[in-house]
C-alpha positions as CSV (number, residue, x, y, z in Angstrom):
1,M,189.8,226.3,75.2
2,F,191.1,223.1,73.2
3,I,191.7,225.5,70.3
4,F,194.1,227.8,72.6
5,L,195.9,224.6,74.0
6,L,196.5,223.3,70.4
7,L,197.7,226.7,69.5
8,A,200.2,226.6,72.6
9,I,201.7,223.3,71.4
10,R,205.6,223.7,70.5
11,P,206.7,220.6,68.8
12,E,210.4,219.1,69.5
13,A,212.4,217.3,66.1
14,A,212.2,213.4,66.6
15,S,215.5,212.0,67.9
16,G,216.3,209.4,65.2
17,L,215.6,205.9,66.3
18,T,218.8,204.1,64.9
19,G,220.6,201.1,66.0
20,R,219.4,197.4,67.1
21,I,221.0,194.9,69.3
22,N,223.3,192.5,67.9
23,I,221.7,189.0,68.7
24,N,225.3,187.4,67.8
25,T,227.4,189.6,70.0
26,A,225.3,191.1,72.9
27,S,225.9,190.1,76.5
28,V,223.2,189.3,79.0
29,Q,222.8,192.7,80.4
30,Q,222.4,194.0,76.8
31,L,219.9,191.3,76.2
32,Q,217.9,192.1,79.2
33,E,217.2,195.9,77.7
34,L,214.8,194.1,75.4
35,P,211.2,193.8,76.0
36,Y,210.0,190.5,77.9
37,I,213.6,189.3,78.3
38,G,214.7,188.5,81.6
39,E,217.7,187.3,83.1
40,K,216.9,183.6,82.7
41,R,215.7,184.2,78.6
42,A,219.1,186.2,78.3
43,Q,221.3,183.7,79.8
44,A,219.8,181.1,77.5
45,I,220.3,182.9,74.7
46,V,223.9,183.2,75.2
47,A,224.0,180.1,76.2
48,Y,222.3,178.7,72.6
49,R,224.6,181.1,71.1
50,Q,227.6,179.4,72.3
51,S,226.5,175.8,71.9
52,H,225.2,176.4,68.2
53,G,227.6,179.3,66.9
54,P,226.1,182.6,65.6
55,F,222.5,182.8,64.7
56,H,221.7,183.1,61.2
57,S,218.2,183.9,61.3
58,L,216.2,185.5,64.3
59,D,213.6,182.6,63.9
60,Q,216.2,180.6,65.5
61,L,215.1,182.1,68.7
62,V,212.1,180.1,69.1
63,D,214.5,177.2,69.3
64,I,215.2,178.5,72.9
65,A,212.9,177.2,75.8
66,D,210.7,180.0,77.3
67,I,210.6,182.0,73.6
68,G,207.6,181.6,71.7
69,E,206.4,183.0,68.5
70,K,204.3,185.9,70.3
71,S,207.8,186.9,72.2
72,L,210.1,186.8,69.1
73,E,207.5,189.0,67.3
74,A,208.0,191.5,70.1
75,I,211.6,191.6,70.4
76,K,212.4,191.5,66.4
77,P,212.0,195.3,65.9
78,Y,215.3,195.5,68.0
79,L,217.6,192.9,67.0
80,A,220.3,192.3,64.2
81,L,222.2,190.0,63.2
82,N,225.6,191.6,62.2
83,T,228.9,190.6,63.2
84,G,230.0,193.8,64.7
85,S,229.5,195.5,67.7
86,P,227.0,194.5,69.9
87,L,224.9,197.6,68.7
88,E,224.7,198.6,65.2
89,N,224.7,202.0,66.5
90,N,225.8,203.5,69.9
91,R,222.2,204.3,71.6
92,N,224.6,205.4,74.5
93,A,226.8,207.9,73.0
94,V,227.0,211.3,74.8
95,T,225.1,214.0,73.1
96,F,224.7,217.6,74.1
97,H,221.3,219.5,74.0
98,K,220.1,222.5,75.4
99,K,217.7,222.4,78.3
100,I,214.0,223.1,77.1
101,T,212.7,226.0,78.7
102,T,208.9,226.7,79.2
103,G,206.5,229.6,79.9
104,P,203.2,229.5,82.1
105,G,200.8,227.7,79.5
106,D,203.2,226.0,77.1
107,I,202.9,222.5,75.7
108,I,206.0,221.1,74.5
109,V,205.7,217.9,72.3
110,L,208.5,215.3,73.7
111,P,208.6,212.4,71.0
112,D,210.6,209.1,71.7
113,G,214.2,209.9,73.5
114,K,213.4,213.4,73.8
115,Y,211.5,212.3,76.8
116,V,214.1,211.3,78.9
117,T,216.5,213.6,78.3
118,T,214.0,216.5,78.9
119,L,212.9,214.4,82.1
120,V,216.7,214.2,83.4
121,D,217.0,218.3,83.0
122,Y,213.8,219.0,85.1
123,L,214.6,216.4,87.7
124,K,217.9,218.0,88.1
125,T,216.4,221.1,88.6
126,A,213.4,220.3,90.8
127,E,213.1,222.8,93.6
128,H,210.8,221.1,95.9
129,S,208.6,218.2,94.9
130,I,208.5,215.1,92.5
131,D,205.3,213.0,92.3
132,M,205.2,210.1,89.9
133,A,203.0,207.4,88.8
134,M,204.0,204.5,86.5
135,F,202.7,201.6,85.2
136,L,206.2,200.1,84.8
137,F,209.7,200.9,86.3
138,K,212.2,198.3,85.2
139,T,216.1,199.1,85.4
140,T,219.0,196.8,84.6
141,T,222.7,197.1,85.6
142,S,223.4,197.6,81.9
143,P,225.7,200.2,81.0
144,G,223.5,203.5,79.7
145,N,220.3,201.7,81.1
146,K,217.9,205.1,80.9
147,P,215.5,204.0,83.7
148,A,218.3,203.3,86.2
149,L,219.4,206.6,85.4
150,L,216.1,207.7,86.1
151,V,216.3,206.1,89.7
152,Q,219.7,208.2,90.2
153,E,218.3,211.5,89.5
154,L,215.5,210.5,92.1
155,I,217.6,209.4,94.6
156,A,219.9,212.6,94.0
157,A,216.9,214.8,94.1
158,R,215.8,213.5,97.4
159,K,219.2,213.5,99.2
160,K,219.0,217.6,98.1
161,G,215.9,217.6,100.4
162,I,213.4,217.2,97.7
163,D,210.0,215.9,98.5
164,V,209.6,212.8,96.1
165,R,206.6,210.3,95.9
166,V,206.5,207.2,93.3
167,L,203.5,205.2,92.8
168,L,203.9,202.1,90.6
169,E,201.6,199.4,89.5
170,N,201.1,196.4,91.6
171,S,199.5,193.8,89.5
172,G,197.2,190.9,89.9
173,Y,198.3,189.2,86.8
174,D,201.5,189.7,85.8
175,E,204.5,188.9,88.4
176,S,207.2,189.9,86.2
177,L,205.6,193.4,86.1
178,N,205.7,193.1,90.0
179,K,209.1,191.8,90.4
180,E,210.5,194.8,88.5
181,N,208.4,197.4,90.4
182,K,209.3,196.0,93.7
183,S,212.8,196.0,93.0
184,V,212.9,199.6,91.9
185,A,210.8,200.5,94.9
186,A,213.3,198.6,97.1
187,K,215.9,200.9,96.1
188,L,213.9,204.0,96.4
189,R,213.1,203.3,99.7
190,K,216.6,202.3,100.7
191,N,217.3,206.0,99.8
192,N,214.3,207.6,102.2
193,I,212.0,208.2,98.9
194,R,208.1,207.3,99.7
195,V,206.6,204.6,97.4
196,F,203.4,203.5,96.9
197,F,201.6,200.6,95.0
198,D,198.1,200.6,93.8
199,S,195.6,197.8,94.8
200,P,196.3,194.4,92.6
201,D,192.4,194.6,92.0
202,T,193.1,197.5,89.9
203,T,195.4,198.3,87.0
204,T,197.2,201.7,87.2
205,H,198.1,202.4,83.7
206,A,199.3,205.9,84.1
207,K,202.6,207.5,82.6
208,I,202.5,210.8,84.9
209,V,205.4,212.7,86.4
210,V,204.7,216.2,88.1
211,I,207.7,218.5,89.3
212,D,207.6,221.3,91.5
213,K,203.6,221.5,91.2
214,R,204.2,223.1,87.8
215,Y,205.4,221.2,85.2
216,S,203.6,217.8,84.3
217,F,205.1,215.2,82.2
218,I,202.1,212.8,80.5
219,G,202.1,210.2,77.6
220,S,202.9,207.1,76.6
221,H,206.3,206.4,77.7
222,N,206.6,203.8,80.4
223,L,210.0,203.8,82.4
224,S,211.5,200.8,80.9
225,H,214.7,201.0,78.3
226,S,212.9,199.8,75.2
227,A,210.4,202.8,75.8
228,L,213.1,205.4,76.5
229,A,215.5,204.4,73.9
230,Y,213.9,202.1,71.0
231,N,210.4,202.7,70.8
232,H,208.4,205.2,69.1
233,E,206.5,206.9,72.1
234,V,205.1,210.3,72.5
235,S,204.4,212.3,76.0
236,L,203.8,216.0,76.5
237,L,205.6,218.7,79.0
238,I,202.8,221.1,80.3
239,D,203.6,224.2,82.1
240,N,200.4,224.6,83.9
241,S,200.5,225.0,87.7
242,D,196.4,224.4,87.8
243,L,196.9,221.1,85.8
244,A,199.6,219.8,88.0
245,A,197.8,220.4,90.9
246,Q,194.7,218.2,89.3
247,L,197.1,215.5,88.5
248,S,198.8,215.5,91.8
249,A,195.5,215.3,93.6
250,Y,194.5,212.4,91.2
251,M,197.4,210.6,92.3
252,D,196.4,210.9,95.8
253,T,193.4,208.7,94.9
254,L,195.8,205.9,93.8
255,H,196.8,204.5,96.6
């Protein structure tokens, strides 16, 4: 059975991950797209830049309160020092793509940014149900924020009468994660979407979306802009009703 599954996998070409945030020109909103950088740290970076002039080295970031060596190492891969536009390359430029279509049993590899474009396509065409379980769902008000786009698609689906259910992590140790998840939950609930949280005693690290009890998205992508736009991540789209039913039943046990 495993061999047949492997043969059914259809790879998609990986999207090029180009462009970094320019630390010398990025706005507070753009800086919040970085992992571990919330509004307070983003404001501190801009304030430091205004007081001391342009950064000449990324290592200068540790001079800012609340940014230590570990935080710096986490955000370094996403930063640039050039003096041009806020992004070396425009990640949010409109691109045209052909929707991936599947037949029963197909398994599609969705590397990097291919995941979010495909997920949006399937959310738009959902016919009756969307089930989602996510460790992190973080949005910002920055133009082009990809998780915010997914929130819009979930709300649009609910307005069309689609049954939408979202399960999010309720951490017993990470209040910053809880803050992000609760913020998204409030937006969804305001639009009549059912949102549940797991127990703070158990970490729900799953990243699952099941659409119409047939299409399953499962893999490493969290719903943060970093995961959807910057990171090397990989997930699968699986067209299998039996698997979709099992995943939906599993999500039933998480809340």
